[in-house]
N, C-alpha and C positions, 0 to 999 in steps of 0.2 A: 260354088257351094250357098244353100239358101240351111237358115235359120228356125225350127219350127217350136215354138214357145207355147207349151202345156201349163199343168196347174203347178199353183203356189198354196205348197200345206203349211199353215199357223199351230205351232206347236206351244201344247201347254204340259210342264210336268206333274205329273202326281205322284212323281216318290220322290225325297226332300232329297234324296242322297244317287239321284241319276245322275250318268254326263251332260244330260239335255237343264238342268236342274244349273248344275256348276256350273253351266257358260253364262244361264240367262243370269246367275248371281255376278258372275263376271264381268257382264255388260248387260249395253242399255237397251240395246236391240239390237239386230244386224242377221247376218247370214249364216248358217248353223249347216246346213248342206246345203248340196248339190247334186242332182243326178243326171248321169246323160244316157241319152239312147246312141248305142251301138252297132255299128255294120258287121264288125270284127272283133270279139270282144276278145278273144284268144288272141291274138294281134296286141291291142290293147294294151292284154295283160302282161306281154315277155315286153313291152318298152317300157310298161311301167315298173316294175320290179328290177328291169335293166339299167333305168335313172334313180333307181329309189334304191338300190342295190338291198330290197328289202321280198319275201316273196308276198302275193299275192294270191290268195286262196279263192276261185271261184265259188259262189249261193246260192240257190234257190231265192231273189229276195222277192219284194211286191212285185217288181216288172218285170220278173224273168232272172238267167243268171245274170248272178252280178258279180262283182266285188269289191271292193270300196277302198283309197286311198284316205289316211290319218289326216286331220290336222297342221299334223307336225312336218308332213311333205308338202301340203298343200297351202303352205302358208295361212294355216287359219281357219279351213273349214274341211270337213266330212263331203268327202265326192266320192258317191258311185258312181261306177259307169257299169250299164247294163245293156242287156240284148234281148229281144223276147224272141 
């Protein structure tokens, strides 16, 4: 297996009541989200739903079809799983 590293995006919130602004006000710095490209989104969705006991809806995201895992199940970061 090999990992391919891509792009890092730095965010600044323009909406003082957004999820991002709340995170930034609670932390000095850190990672808020990760996007991971998969070869089989449907299989990952089934595994994530089984492990979390939560429904994961697939939507069209910035990088392609994707679903999100919330910080509640990933120990603190948003995790976007996507397939181009």
